[in-house]
C-alpha positions as CSV (number, residue, x, y, z in Angstrom):
1,M,-1.6,6.5,8.6
2,R,-1.3,9.6,6.7
3,S,-4.3,11.6,5.6
4,L,-4.8,11.9,1.6
5,T,-6.9,14.9,1.2
6,R,-8.2,16.1,-2.3
7,M,-7.7,19.7,-3.2
8,A,-9.8,21.6,-5.6
9,A,-8.1,22.5,-8.9
10,I,-6.6,26.0,-9.1
11,T,-8.4,28.2,-11.7
12,A,-6.5,28.7,-15.2
13,S,-6.7,32.3,-14.7
14,A,-4.8,31.9,-11.1
15,V,-2.2,29.6,-12.6
16,T,-1.4,31.8,-15.4
17,A,0.2,34.4,-12.6
18,L,3.1,31.8,-12.5
19,S,6.3,33.2,-13.6
20,A,8.6,32.0,-16.4
21,A,11.0,30.9,-13.7
22,A,8.2,29.0,-12.3
23,A,7.1,27.1,-15.3
24,G,11.2,25.9,-15.6
25,P,13.3,25.9,-18.3
26,A,13.3,23.2,-21.1
27,V,15.7,20.3,-20.5
28,A,16.6,17.9,-23.2
29,V,16.9,14.6,-21.6
30,P,15.9,11.0,-22.4
31,R,12.4,9.6,-20.9
32,T,12.7,6.0,-22.0
33,S,14.6,4.8,-19.0
34,V,12.9,1.4,-17.1
35,D,13.1,1.6,-13.4
36,S,15.0,-1.2,-11.5
37,A,12.1,-3.3,-11.2
38,G,11.5,-3.7,-14.6
39,A,7.8,-2.7,-14.3
40,A,7.4,0.1,-16.6
41,P,9.0,2.9,-18.2
42,Q,10.2,5.7,-15.7
43,L,8.7,9.1,-17.0
44,V,10.6,11.1,-14.2
45,V,14.2,11.5,-14.9
46,N,16.6,11.5,-11.9
47,G,13.9,10.8,-9.3
48,T,16.4,9.4,-6.9
49,F,18.7,12.8,-7.2
50,A,21.5,10.7,-7.6
51,A,22.7,12.9,-10.6
52,G,22.3,16.1,-8.8
53,T,19.4,18.3,-9.3
54,A,19.0,18.4,-13.2
55,P,16.5,18.2,-14.8
56,W,14.1,19.6,-12.0
57,W,13.7,23.2,-11.8
58,K,12.8,25.7,-8.9
59,S,10.5,28.9,-8.9
60,A,11.2,32.0,-6.9
61,N,11.1,31.7,-3.0
62,T,12.9,28.5,-3.0
63,A,16.5,27.1,-2.9
64,M,17.4,23.4,-3.6
65,A,20.3,21.3,-3.4
66,V,20.8,17.4,-3.0
67,E,21.6,16.5,0.9
68,A,22.3,13.1,2.2
69,G,20.9,11.5,-1.2
70,R,17.4,13.7,-1.2
71,L,16.5,17.0,-2.8
72,R,16.5,19.5,0.0
73,V,14.4,22.5,-0.9
74,N,14.5,25.6,1.5
75,V,11.3,27.5,1.1
76,T,10.6,31.2,1.9
77,G,7.6,31.9,4.3
78,G,5.0,35.0,3.7
79,T,4.1,33.7,0.1
80,A,0.4,33.9,-0.8
81,N,-0.4,30.8,-2.8
82,P,0.8,27.3,-2.8
83,W,2.4,27.9,-6.4
84,D,4.3,30.9,-5.1
85,A,7.2,28.6,-4.2
86,M,7.4,25.3,-6.2
87,I,9.6,22.5,-7.8
88,G,9.0,20.6,-10.9
89,Q,10.0,18.6,-13.8
90,N,8.9,19.2,-17.6
91,G,8.7,17.1,-20.5
92,I,6.4,14.5,-19.0
93,A,4.7,12.3,-21.6
94,L,1.1,11.2,-21.0
95,A,-1.5,9.5,-23.0
96,K,-5.1,10.1,-22.4
97,G,-7.0,7.6,-20.6
98,K,-3.9,5.5,-19.6
99,S,-3.3,4.9,-16.0
100,Y,-0.2,5.8,-14.1
101,T,0.9,6.1,-10.5
102,L,3.0,9.0,-9.2
103,S,5.2,8.2,-5.9
104,F,7.8,9.7,-3.7
105,D,9.1,9.8,-0.3
106,A,8.7,13.3,1.7
107,S,9.1,14.9,4.6
108,A,9.5,18.8,6.0
109,S,11.0,20.4,9.1
110,A,7.5,21.2,10.3
111,A,4.4,19.9,10.0
112,V,2.7,21.8,6.9
113,S,0.6,20.9,3.7
114,A,1.9,20.9,0.1
115,V,0.2,20.3,-3.3
116,T,1.6,17.9,-5.7
117,T,0.3,18.0,-9.4
118,V,0.6,16.1,-12.7
119,Q,-0.2,18.9,-15.2
120,L,0.5,20.7,-18.5
121,A,3.6,22.7,-18.0
122,D,2.2,25.7,-19.9
123,S,-0.7,27.8,-20.1
124,P,-3.7,26.6,-19.4
125,Y,-1.8,24.5,-16.8
126,T,-4.6,21.9,-17.1
127,R,-4.4,19.3,-14.4
128,T,-4.7,15.7,-14.4
129,L,-3.5,15.0,-10.7
130,T,-4.0,17.3,-7.7
131,K,-3.3,16.1,-4.3
132,T,-2.7,18.0,-0.9
133,I,-0.1,16.1,1.0
134,S,0.5,16.5,4.8
135,L,4.0,16.8,5.8
136,T,5.8,15.9,9.2
137,T,9.4,15.6,10.2
138,A,8.9,11.9,9.7
139,S,9.7,10.8,5.9
140,K,6.5,9.1,4.5
141,R,5.9,7.4,1.1
142,F,3.2,8.9,-0.7
143,S,1.3,7.0,-3.8
144,F,-1.4,8.4,-6.1
145,P,-2.8,6.4,-8.9
146,F,-4.6,8.0,-11.6
147,T,-6.1,7.9,-15.2
148,S,-4.6,11.1,-17.3
149,S,-7.2,13.2,-18.7
150,L,-4.2,14.7,-20.9
151,G,-2.6,13.4,-24.1
152,T,0.7,15.4,-24.2
153,S,4.5,15.5,-24.5
154,A,4.6,18.6,-22.5
155,G,3.4,17.5,-19.0
156,Q,4.7,18.3,-15.6
157,V,5.0,17.1,-12.0
158,S,5.3,19.8,-9.5
159,F,5.5,20.3,-5.8
160,Q,3.8,23.6,-4.7
161,L,5.1,24.4,-1.2
162,G,4.0,28.1,-0.6
163,K,1.4,29.4,1.8
164,N,3.7,28.4,4.7
165,A,5.9,29.6,7.0
166,G,9.6,29.2,6.2
167,F,10.6,25.8,6.2
168,T,12.8,22.9,4.6
169,F,11.2,20.4,2.0
170,H,12.7,16.8,1.6
171,V,12.0,14.7,-1.5
172,D,13.2,11.4,-2.7
173,N,12.7,8.4,-5.0
174,V,10.1,10.3,-7.3
175,S,8.5,8.0,-9.5
176,L,5.7,8.5,-12.1
177,T,5.2,5.3,-14.2
178,E,2.5,4.2,-16.7
179,T,0.7,1.2,-14.8
180,T,-1.3,0.0,-17.7
181,I,2.1,-1.6,-18.4
182,P,2.3,-4.9,-16.6
183,S,5.4,-5.9,-14.4
184,P,7.5,-8.7,-16.2
185,T,6.1,-12.1,-14.9
186,P,7.8,-13.0,-11.8
187,T,8.9,-16.6,-11.0
188,A,6.1,-18.1,-8.5
189,T,7.4,-19.7,-5.5
190,T,4.5,-22.4,-5.7
191,T,2.2,-22.9,-8.9
192,P,-1.5,-23.3,-7.9
193,K,-3.0,-26.7,-8.6
194,P,-5.9,-27.1,-11.2
195,G,-9.1,-26.4,-9.5
196,S,-11.9,-23.9,-9.4
197,G,-11.7,-20.3,-8.9
198,P,-8.9,-18.2,-9.0
199,L,-6.2,-21.1,-8.5
200,A,-7.5,-22.4,-11.9
201,M,-7.2,-19.1,-13.5
202,T,-3.6,-18.3,-12.9
203,S,0.2,-19.9,-12.9
204,G,1.4,-18.7,-9.3
205,F,1.4,-16.1,-7.2
206,Y,2.0,-12.5,-7.8
207,I,5.5,-11.0,-6.4
208,D,4.8,-7.5,-5.7
209,P,7.7,-5.2,-7.2
210,D,6.7,-2.3,-5.1
211,S,6.2,-3.8,-1.9
212,N,8.0,-2.2,1.0
213,P,10.8,-4.5,1.1
214,A,11.5,-4.3,-2.6
215,I,11.4,-0.8,-2.6
216,W,13.8,-0.9,0.3
217,V,16.2,-3.0,-1.6
218,R,16.0,-1.0,-4.9
219,N,17.0,2.2,-3.1
220,N,19.7,0.7,-0.9
221,S,21.6,-1.8,-2.9
222,G,24.9,-0.8,-1.5
223,D,23.6,-1.9,1.8
224,A,25.0,-5.1,3.1
225,R,21.5,-6.2,4.0
226,A,20.3,-5.7,0.7
227,A,20.9,-8.9,-1.0
228,R,19.8,-11.3,1.9
229,I,16.7,-9.0,2.1
230,K,16.0,-9.5,-1.6
231,A,16.6,-13.4,-1.6
232,S,14.7,-14.3,1.6
233,I,11.7,-11.5,1.6
234,S,11.3,-9.0,-1.4
235,S,11.4,-11.8,-4.1
236,K,8.7,-13.9,-2.4
237,P,4.9,-13.5,-3.0
238,M,3.2,-11.3,-0.3
239,A,0.1,-9.3,0.3
240,R,-0.5,-5.7,-0.7
241,W,-2.5,-3.7,1.9
242,F,-5.1,-0.9,0.8
243,G,-6.3,1.5,3.1
244,G,-7.1,5.5,3.4
245,W,-3.3,5.8,1.9
246,S,-4.0,4.3,-1.3
247,G,-6.0,7.5,-2.7
248,D,-8.6,6.4,-5.3
249,V,-9.1,2.6,-4.0
250,R,-10.8,1.6,-7.3
251,A,-8.0,2.7,-9.4
252,A,-5.3,1.5,-7.2
253,V,-6.7,-1.9,-7.0
254,S,-7.8,-2.1,-10.5
255,T,-4.0,-1.1,-11.4
256,Y,-2.4,-3.8,-9.0
257,V,-4.9,-6.7,-10.1
258,A,-4.6,-6.1,-13.7
259,A,-0.5,-6.3,-13.6
260,A,-1.0,-9.7,-11.9
261,D,-3.5,-10.6,-14.2
262,S,-1.5,-9.5,-17.4
263,A,1.3,-11.7,-15.6
264,D,-1.1,-14.6,-15.1
265,K,-0.1,-14.5,-11.7
266,L,-2.8,-14.5,-8.4
267,P,-2.4,-11.3,-6.0
268,V,-3.2,-11.2,-2.6
269,L,-4.7,-7.8,-1.3
270,V,-5.7,-6.8,2.2
271,A,-8.8,-4.5,2.9
272,Y,-7.7,-2.4,5.8
273,N,-9.7,0.7,6.4
274,I,-12.8,-0.3,8.9
275,P,-13.7,2.9,11.3
276,G,-12.1,2.1,14.5
277,R,-9.3,0.0,13.2
278,D,-7.2,-1.9,15.8
279,A,-9.2,-0.5,18.7
280,C,-7.2,-3.2,21.1
281,G,-3.7,-2.6,19.8
282,G,-3.9,1.3,19.0
283,H,-0.6,1.4,16.8
284,S,-2.4,1.1,13.4
285,G,-5.7,3.2,14.5
286,G,-7.7,5.0,11.9
287,G,-9.9,3.9,9.3
288,A,-12.8,5.5,7.0
289,G,-14.4,8.5,8.7
290,S,-18.0,6.8,8.8
291,E,-20.0,3.7,8.0
292,S,-21.2,5.4,5.2
293,A,-17.7,6.3,4.0
294,Y,-16.6,2.7,4.6
295,K,-19.2,1.2,2.6
296,T,-18.4,3.5,-0.6
297,W,-14.8,2.7,-0.1
298,I,-15.3,-1.2,0.2
299,S,-17.7,-1.2,-2.7
300,A,-14.9,0.9,-4.9
301,F,-12.2,-1.9,-3.6
302,A,-14.5,-4.9,-5.0
303,S,-15.3,-3.0,-8.2
304,G,-11.7,-2.4,-8.7
305,I,-11.0,-6.2,-8.7
306,G,-13.9,-6.9,-11.1
307,N,-13.8,-10.4,-12.9
308,R,-10.3,-10.8,-12.2
309,P,-8.8,-13.6,-10.0
310,A,-7.5,-12.4,-6.5
311,V,-7.2,-13.6,-3.0
312,V,-8.6,-10.8,-0.6
313,I,-8.1,-10.6,3.3
314,I,-11.1,-8.5,4.9
315,E,-10.0,-6.3,7.6
316,P,-7.4,-7.6,10.0
317,D,-8.4,-7.5,13.7
318,S,-11.7,-6.4,13.2
319,L,-13.6,-9.3,14.8
320,G,-10.7,-9.8,17.3
321,D,-11.4,-6.1,18.7
322,F,-15.0,-6.6,20.1
323,G,-13.6,-6.6,23.6
324,C,-12.3,-3.0,23.1
325,M,-15.6,-1.8,21.8
326,D,-19.1,-1.0,23.2
327,D,-22.4,-2.7,21.8
328,T,-23.1,0.3,19.4
329,A,-19.7,0.0,17.6
330,I,-19.9,-3.7,17.4
331,Q,-23.1,-3.6,15.8
332,A,-22.0,-1.0,13.1
333,R,-19.0,-3.1,12.6
334,N,-21.1,-6.1,11.8
335,R,-23.1,-4.1,9.0
336,M,-20.0,-2.8,7.4
337,L,-18.2,-6.2,7.5
338,T,-21.5,-8.0,5.9
339,Y,-21.7,-5.4,3.2
340,A,-18.2,-6.0,2.6
341,T,-19.0,-9.8,1.9
342,Q,-21.6,-8.9,0.0
343,Q,-19.8,-6.6,-2.3
344,F,-16.9,-9.1,-2.9
345,R,-19.7,-11.7,-3.6
346,D,-21.3,-9.7,-6.3
347,K,-18.8,-7.5,-7.7
348,A,-15.7,-9.6,-7.5
349,P,-17.0,-13.3,-8.7
350,N,-13.6,-14.6,-9.4
351,A,-11.6,-13.5,-6.0
352,W,-11.6,-15.6,-3.0
353,A,-12.3,-13.5,0.0
354,Y,-11.6,-14.3,3.7
355,L,-12.8,-12.5,6.9
356,D,-10.1,-12.3,9.3
357,A,-10.6,-14.4,12.3
358,G,-8.0,-13.3,14.7
359,N,-5.4,-16.1,15.9
360,A,-5.1,-19.2,18.3
361,G,-4.3,-17.2,21.3
362,W,-7.0,-14.0,21.2
363,V,-10.8,-15.2,21.0
364,A,-12.4,-18.7,21.5
365,A,-13.2,-20.6,18.5
366,G,-16.8,-21.0,19.2
367,T,-17.2,-17.3,19.9
368,M,-15.2,-16.2,16.8
369,A,-17.5,-18.8,14.7
370,S,-20.3,-16.8,16.1
371,R,-18.8,-13.3,15.2
372,L,-18.0,-14.6,11.7
373,K,-21.6,-15.9,11.0
374,N,-22.7,-12.5,12.0
375,A,-20.2,-10.5,10.0
376,G,-21.5,-12.4,6.8
377,V,-18.7,-15.2,6.2
378,G,-21.5,-17.4,4.6
379,N,-21.4,-14.8,1.6
380,I,-17.6,-15.3,0.7
381,R,-15.0,-18.4,0.8
382,G,-14.0,-18.4,4.3
383,F,-11.8,-17.0,7.1
384,A,-8.1,-16.1,7.8
385,V,-6.1,-16.9,11.1
386,N,-3.0,-15.4,12.5
387,V,-2.7,-12.3,10.3
388,S,0.2,-10.5,11.6
389,N,0.9,-13.0,14.3
390,Y,3.4,-15.7,15.0
391,Y,1.6,-18.8,16.1
392,P,2.9,-21.9,14.5
393,T,1.2,-23.4,11.3
394,V,-0.3,-26.5,13.1
395,Q,-1.6,-24.7,16.0
396,S,-3.4,-22.4,13.7
397,A,-4.8,-25.1,11.7
398,T,-6.2,-26.8,14.9
399,Y,-7.8,-23.5,15.8
400,A,-9.3,-22.7,12.4
401,S,-10.6,-26.3,12.2
402,S,-12.4,-25.6,15.3
403,V,-13.6,-22.4,14.1
404,S,-14.7,-24.1,10.7
405,S,-16.5,-27.1,12.8
406,S,-18.3,-24.4,14.9
407,L,-19.7,-22.7,11.7
408,G,-21.1,-26.1,10.5
409,G,-17.8,-27.3,8.9
410,G,-18.2,-25.7,5.4
411,A,-15.7,-22.7,5.7
412,K,-12.4,-22.8,4.2
413,W,-9.6,-20.9,5.7
414,V,-6.0,-19.7,5.1
415,I,-3.0,-19.0,7.4
416,D,-0.6,-16.1,7.7
417,T,2.8,-17.5,7.8
418,S,4.9,-14.6,7.1
419,R,6.6,-14.3,10.7
420,N,5.5,-17.6,12.4
421,G,9.1,-19.7,11.9
422,N,9.9,-19.9,15.5
423,G,6.1,-19.6,16.8
424,S,4.8,-17.0,19.4
425,N,6.4,-16.0,22.7
426,G,3.0,-14.5,23.8
427,E,3.8,-11.0,22.3
428,W,2.3,-9.5,19.3
429,C,4.4,-6.1,18.7
430,N,7.6,-6.7,17.3
431,P,8.8,-9.4,19.6
432,A,12.4,-10.6,19.5
433,G,13.2,-14.0,18.2
434,R,10.6,-14.6,15.6
435,K,11.5,-16.0,11.9
436,L,9.9,-16.1,8.6
437,G,7.6,-19.0,8.2
438,A,6.6,-21.1,5.0
439,P,6.3,-19.2,2.0
440,T,3.2,-18.5,0.3
441,Q,1.8,-21.8,-1.3
442,V,-1.7,-24.0,-1.9
443,D,-2.4,-26.4,0.4
444,G,-1.0,-25.8,4.0
445,G,-2.0,-29.4,5.1
446,G,-4.7,-30.1,7.8
447,G,-7.4,-28.4,5.8
448,T,-5.7,-25.3,5.4
449,E,-6.3,-24.0,1.8
450,M,-3.4,-21.8,1.6
451,L,-0.4,-20.4,3.4
452,L,0.0,-17.0,2.8
453,W,2.4,-14.0,3.6
454,V,-0.2,-11.6,4.6
455,K,1.7,-9.4,7.1
456,V,4.9,-7.8,5.1
457,P,7.8,-9.4,6.5
458,G,9.9,-6.3,7.9
459,D,7.2,-4.2,8.4
460,S,6.8,-2.8,11.8
461,D,3.9,-3.5,14.2
462,G,4.2,-0.2,15.9
463,N,6.6,2.0,18.1
464,C,7.2,-1.2,20.4
465,G,9.4,-4.1,21.0
466,I,12.4,-4.5,19.0
467,A,11.3,-1.3,16.9
468,P,10.4,1.2,19.5
469,N,10.9,4.3,16.9
470,T,9.6,2.6,14.0
471,P,5.8,3.3,13.2
472,A,3.4,0.5,12.2
473,G,3.5,-0.1,8.3
474,Q,6.8,1.4,8.1
475,F,9.5,-1.0,6.7
476,S,12.5,-1.9,9.0
477,P,15.7,-3.6,7.5
478,A,16.8,-4.5,10.8
479,I,13.4,-6.5,11.7
480,A,13.9,-7.9,8.1
481,I,17.2,-9.0,9.2
482,R,15.8,-10.4,12.4
483,L,13.2,-12.2,11.1
484,I,15.7,-14.0,8.4
485,D,18.1,-14.9,11.2
486,G,15.5,-15.9,13.9
487,S,17.1,-13.4,16.3
């Protein structure tokens, strides 16, 4: 997972050293376009570079052109400051106090750091967003939610590329949207039945307009696979995963849950930032830097939900990984998970939270029940099974029922059915021959409270199996089509 490091703002006196060329020419362009998802007005013009480079501008020490559908920027080495080599777009309208998200795909010819900002285009160049981005040769999706401290029609989005050796920067799919504007109400696959909690407060499950498959479909409409992936995957309700890549997690969660709430839909979220994450698998390693940092992060996550309805899956693999951890790490993990359950209980009273409980082929039911109890499952709704795995729904429900019985019979559970249509062949990392499972719905039978697409179908498990060159969490249309076909 990428590292998102906050950079201190440049002083106004330093920024005034920018040349008139760096400030960019004024370009008269309409700024009321709506992105193809219909989610919100798109404030960046020509963020896909399909219309060439205009109205993007470049400063000294750069040269730019469109190459293979992306913007290529050649950056001269030897500059002293990040803003000595930059590209940007002016005329961005911002409203003070409103929430926005800046997103883009970026890579570089070498491992370098750059800075992206949303700021005033002219002196004093006041910034409302400043983020350092770590670039590699692999294109990565960056997304930064923020609340604007500026009210202006003269805003600017910039990429500051100086203070590096000479290199090439590629950027595509640049988007800046006001996330306080809700997405249009999606059609729910299944309507939650009347009852208590979030099911009684909403009219269906939320369809993420910016899931990895949805973004791929929007960006590849000419691909012969796009229509099939849209019909079978991106148009279905699935979970949104949050981790260190989410930036300000309270703002990111709040923005997402608010959009679902405005549409009267129920969102499904995954908290995935525990230190030492994926200790056994290793492909999704990382997480918060310390126990203290995690507690701050998960508290902010719960606060981002607030009183709004939601379903939350807490830390996939966190209780299954004990066999790859020492006693000290296990004790710390139990403290963190217990704290997480307390935060959702106290700060998100209308959210149903479920601790991840592995899958039917991993940890014995009685052992898992003991781990759940030590991790605070009694503070929340229950537990989840089969997250990111392939075991059939009936087998998963049998396992979950045994776990619940070992807990005394009161815990509820949900099952991840995103990829279990053909069951498990014993492999967990991008195995061949798997298939989409039953879509998200209430009452999965056999005591199962909900069937959910927790894992995003088409997202890789790691550099393994049928996708040896696709990192964990990256969407692959080839994997998606194989899940659709069961091949």
